[in-house]
Rosetta silent file (secondary structure, phi, psi, omega in degrees, C-alpha in Angstrom):
SEQUENCE: MKRIFSHMIHRLQMRESWIIFFILGIIMMTFPFLHIFNKPTLLFGFPLLFLYLTVGWIISILVIYLFMLASRHEDKTPEEKNDL
SCORE:     score description
SCORE:     0.000 S_00000001
   1 L     0.000  -39.466  179.643   45.969  162.347  -32.134 S_00000001
   2 H   -64.601  -37.397  179.215   45.027  164.456  -29.119 S_00000001
   3 H   -64.615  -41.924  178.712   41.481  163.028  -29.212 S_00000001
   4 H   -64.404  -42.727  179.745   42.805  159.446  -29.212 S_00000001
   5 H   -62.471  -44.448  179.827   45.123  160.256  -26.295 S_00000001
   6 H   -66.728  -34.970  176.759   42.290  161.772  -24.234 S_00000001
   7 H   -64.067  -42.327  179.556   40.088  158.765  -25.049 S_00000001
   8 H   -66.030  -39.829  178.618   42.821  156.385  -23.821 S_00000001
   9 H   -63.791  -42.638  179.463   43.284  158.408  -20.611 S_00000001
  10 H   -63.204  -40.792  178.176   39.529  158.337  -19.962 S_00000001
  11 H   -61.939  -42.859  179.078   39.461  154.553  -20.500 S_00000001
  12 H   -64.392  -39.013  178.214   42.309  154.067  -18.026 S_00000001
  13 H   -65.357  -37.286  177.404   40.506  156.208  -15.464 S_00000001
  14 H   -63.473  -44.161  179.106   37.360  154.095  -15.913 S_00000001
  15 H   -62.884  -42.580  178.918   39.362  150.906  -15.324 S_00000001
  16 H   -63.042  -39.286  179.142   41.013  152.387  -12.252 S_00000001
  17 H   -65.109  -42.103  177.099   37.631  153.430  -10.902 S_00000001
  18 H   -58.392  -45.482 -177.883   36.236  149.909  -11.427 S_00000001
  19 H   -65.077  -43.092  179.999   39.207  148.451   -9.549 S_00000001
  20 H   -61.822  -45.713 -179.715   38.920  150.959   -6.707 S_00000001
  21 H   -67.927  -33.464  176.573   35.207  150.292   -6.227 S_00000001
  22 H   -64.899  -47.347  179.531   35.749  146.533   -6.383 S_00000001
  23 H   -64.540  -39.534  177.258   38.459  146.664   -3.715 S_00000001
  24 H   -61.318  -40.576  176.998   36.317  149.001   -1.602 S_00000001
  25 H   -63.131  -41.234  178.258   33.442  146.497   -1.829 S_00000001
  26 H   -64.995  -43.792 -179.845   35.696  143.661   -0.724 S_00000001
  27 H   -62.822  -39.345 -178.237   37.035  145.714    2.180 S_00000001
  28 H   -67.921  -14.923  179.494   33.516  146.638    3.295 S_00000001
  29 L  -101.397    9.571  178.988   32.684  142.913    3.577 S_00000001
  30 L   -84.314  169.060 -174.018   35.616  142.048    5.850 S_00000001
  31 H   -55.274  -46.766 -175.948   35.338  141.194    9.529 S_00000001
  32 H   -58.535  -41.702 -179.442   36.104  144.621   11.064 S_00000001
  33 H   -71.101  -41.223  177.917   33.322  146.372    9.153 S_00000001
  34 H   -65.718  -34.958  178.843   30.822  143.586    9.673 S_00000001
  35 H   -68.118  -35.973  178.242   31.708  143.506   13.369 S_00000001
  36 H   -60.428  -41.178 -175.729   31.111  147.261   13.692 S_00000001
  37 H   -93.740   -2.801  179.244   27.554  146.898   12.370 S_00000001
  38 L   -88.688   69.118 -179.247   26.751  143.566   14.047 S_00000001
  39 L  -119.860  156.058  179.467   25.099  145.154   17.078 S_00000001
  40 L   -76.867   14.281 -179.150   21.694  144.457   18.601 S_00000001
  41 L   -75.612  138.838  175.625   20.689  148.045   17.761 S_00000001
  42 E  -106.519  136.565  176.140   17.541  148.584   15.716 S_00000001
  43 E  -127.234  117.767 -173.948   17.239  151.458   13.268 S_00000001
  44 L    58.984   28.015  178.743   13.767  152.018   11.811 S_00000001
  45 L    83.728    4.900  179.801   12.883  148.600   13.237 S_00000001
  46 E  -116.165  146.061  175.557   15.627  146.777   11.313 S_00000001
  47 E   -62.122  147.298 -176.337   18.896  145.374   12.657 S_00000001
  48 H   -61.572  -39.924  179.973   21.895  147.563   11.894 S_00000001
  49 H   -64.268  -39.575  177.788   23.776  144.807   10.034 S_00000001
  50 H   -61.299  -44.823  179.260   20.791  144.201    7.746 S_00000001
  51 H   -65.666  -39.366  178.384   20.629  147.907    6.861 S_00000001
  52 H   -59.991  -47.655 -179.234   24.394  148.054    6.300 S_00000001
  53 H   -68.137  -40.448 -178.305   24.292  145.142    3.849 S_00000001
  54 H   -68.399  -46.264  179.624   21.136  146.337    2.086 S_00000001
  55 H   -65.590  -40.022  176.459   22.301  149.926    1.653 S_00000001
  56 H   -62.001  -38.680  178.178   25.732  148.715    0.489 S_00000001
  57 H   -65.518  -44.150  179.811   24.067  146.439   -2.040 S_00000001
  58 H   -64.889  -42.088  179.302   21.889  149.272   -3.379 S_00000001
  59 H   -65.085  -38.924  178.735   24.868  151.629   -3.626 S_00000001
  60 H   -65.709  -37.905  176.313   26.913  149.014   -5.495 S_00000001
  61 H   -64.837  -41.030  178.412   24.089  148.535   -8.009 S_00000001
  62 H   -63.445  -42.264  179.253   23.880  152.315   -8.474 S_00000001
  63 H   -64.389  -43.236  178.398   27.639  152.578   -9.041 S_00000001
  64 H   -62.662  -41.412  178.165   27.562  149.770  -11.619 S_00000001
  65 H   -61.192  -44.239  179.803   24.628  151.475  -13.370 S_00000001
  66 H   -65.102  -39.261  176.245   26.524  154.785  -13.518 S_00000001
  67 H   -63.935  -39.535  179.486   29.620  153.061  -14.902 S_00000001
  68 H   -66.862  -38.770  175.624   27.523  151.369  -17.574 S_00000001
  69 H   -62.207  -42.808 -179.915   25.957  154.700  -18.557 S_00000001
  70 H   -65.220  -41.487 -179.403   29.403  156.274  -18.813 S_00000001
  71 H   -71.541  -34.830  177.773   30.783  153.434  -20.929 S_00000001
  72 H   -67.435  -41.003  178.907   27.722  153.414  -23.197 S_00000001
  73 H   -65.725  -35.720 -178.696   28.006  157.184  -23.678 S_00000001
  74 H   -71.251  -33.256 -175.342   31.723  156.825  -24.411 S_00000001
  75 H   -78.592  -13.892 -178.348   31.234  154.092  -27.036 S_00000001
  76 L   -73.182  147.391  175.994   28.839  156.119  -29.201 S_00000001
  77 L   -78.254  163.289 -179.234   30.133  157.768  -32.340 S_00000001
  78 H   -59.403  -31.962  179.392   29.873  161.560  -32.701 S_00000001
  79 H   -67.460  -39.330  179.201   26.922  161.155  -35.107 S_00000001
  80 H   -68.528  -34.197  178.948   24.994  159.079  -32.540 S_00000001
  81 H   -65.943  -34.860  179.747   25.705  161.661  -29.848 S_00000001
  82 H   -71.175  -24.611 -179.281   24.201  164.397  -32.016 S_00000001
  83 H   -71.508  -23.093 -178.330   21.002  162.352  -32.466 S_00000001
  84 L   -68.963    0.000    0.000   20.274  162.512  -28.745 S_00000001
C-alpha cells in the first residue's frame, strides 16, 4: 500500500512539473520578455532575440526529453529495471 501511495505522489509531482514548465514557457513568450530581448545588440554575431528564442527552444526540448526518460523509467516493472 505504501508503494502505491508513493507511486501516486510521484505521478502527481510529474503532472505538476509538466504544468509548471508549460506555464513558464507561455510566460517566456509574452510581450515583456520578448521586448526585453528585442534589442539591436549582437551576441556572438547573432541578434539577442534570436538567441533567446533558440536557447529557449533547446531548453524546452531538453526538459521534455528528461520528462520522457523519467516517465519511461517509472513505467517499467521491477523485473525490467533489474535487467538494465
